[in-house]
Structures are given as C-alpha cells and as structure tokens.
C-alpha positions in Angstrom: 92.7 94.4 113.5 92.7 93.7 109.8 91.7 96.1 107.1 88.5 94.2 106.1 87.2 94.4 109.7 87.9 98.1 109.9 86.2 98.9 106.6 83.2 96.8 107.5 82.9 98.7 110.8 83.4 102.1 109.0 80.8 101.1 106.4 78.3 100.3 109.1 79.0 103.7 110.8 78.4 105.6 107.5 75.3 103.6 106.8 74.0 104.4 110.2 74.8 108.1 109.8 73.1 108.3 106.5 69.9 107.0 108.1 69.7 110.3 110.0 69.9 112.3 106.8 66.4 113.3 105.6 65.5 111.5 102.3 65.2 114.8 100.3 68.9 115.6 101.2 70.4 112.1 100.6 71.3 113.0 97.0 73.2 116.1 98.1 75.1 114.1 100.8 76.1 111.6 98.1 77.2 114.3 95.7 79.3 115.8 98.5 81.0 112.5 99.1 81.5 112.0 95.3 82.9 115.6 94.9 85.4 115.2 97.8 86.5 111.8 96.4 87.1 113.3 92.9 88.8 116.4 94.3 91.2 114.4 96.5 92.0 112.2 93.5 92.6 115.1 91.1 94.4 117.6 93.4 98.0 116.7 94.6 98.5 116.8 98.3 99.9 120.0 99.8 103.3 120.2 101.4 103.5 119.1 105.0 104.0 122.8 106.1 101.1 124.1 104.1 98.0 125.6 105.7 95.9 123.4 103.4 97.0 120.1 105.0 94.0 119.9 107.4 91.5 120.8 104.7 93.0 118.2 102.4 92.8 115.5 105.1 89.1 116.4 105.8 88.3 116.3 102.1 89.9 112.8 101.8 88.1 111.6 104.8 84.7 112.9 103.5 85.5 111.3 100.2 85.9 108.0 101.9 89.5 107.5 100.7 90.4 104.8 103.2 91.9 101.4 103.1 92.6 100.3 99.5 91.0 103.5 98.2 93.5 105.7 100.2 95.6 108.1 98.2 99.1 106.8 97.8 100.4 110.4 97.9 100.1 112.2 101.2 101.2 115.6 102.5 104.9 115.6 103.2 105.5 112.0 102.2 106.8 110.7 98.8 106.6 107.2 97.5 109.3 105.1 95.9 107.8 102.4 93.7 109.9 99.2 93.4 109.0 95.6 92.7 108.4 93.3 95.7 111.6 91.4 95.0 113.6 94.7 95.2 111.9 96.1 98.3 114.4 94.9 100.9 117.3 96.2 98.8 115.6 99.5 98.2 114.8 99.9 101.9 118.5 99.1 102.7 119.8 101.6 100.2 117.5 104.4 101.5 118.4 103.7 105.1 122.1 103.6 104.1 121.8 107.2 103.0 120.4 108.1 106.4 116.8 108.6 105.2 114.2 107.0 107.5 111.8 104.5 106.0 108.3 105.2 107.2 105.7 102.5 108.0 102.0 102.7 107.1 101.3 105.0 110.0 104.0 107.5 108.9 106.4 106.5 111.8 110.1 105.6 111.1 110.8 101.9 110.9 113.6 100.4 112.9 116.7 99.9 110.7 117.1 96.4 109.3 
C-alpha cells in the first residue's frame, strides 16, 4: 500500500473522529494536535532505553507526524545524510564496518 493511500485513510479516520467531538471542544482538540506537533518538532527524541520513549511516540502520533511529516530523528536511531548518488557507497561502507543498515520500519536490511 502506498503512502498516499495510507494518509488518505488516516485523514478520513481523524475527520470521522473529530465529528464525535462536541463543537465547543473542537478548538481545544485542534490546539492539542498543534501543541503535540510543535513539541515533537522542538524536542529531540529520547534515547532508546529512556522511560520517555512511549510518551514521545504518543505525542508524535497525536501531533500527526506521519508520512512526509514524520520526524527524521527517532529514539535510538541516527540518520546519515548523503546524496542519492552516494547512497549505495555509504550503505556499503557502513555495512563493511559491521553496522546494520535499517529499513524504514527499523529492521536491518539484508547486506548487499
């Protein structure tokens, strides 16, 4: 399933859930979503062993940080930024040092 389809479905779910929020509280729900989004953008993720990992993941979920809006930094995972042309060489160099390269789901990729 592609990202656009997932986001469309997720958008429909949130729209449906907001229909159950009484109108006088809609502003507060919107402010909660906005605050969680801003907080997850401003606060660096905790280490993977931290007791704050679950709270951070809940905040990013409430802040709708999904798909293209997803934070590039995640608890316990670092990112190495290289150009697209250098990506295969960078993956090979990292794997040559015995460091697993993770896929988008955080699982180790098979060595190339």
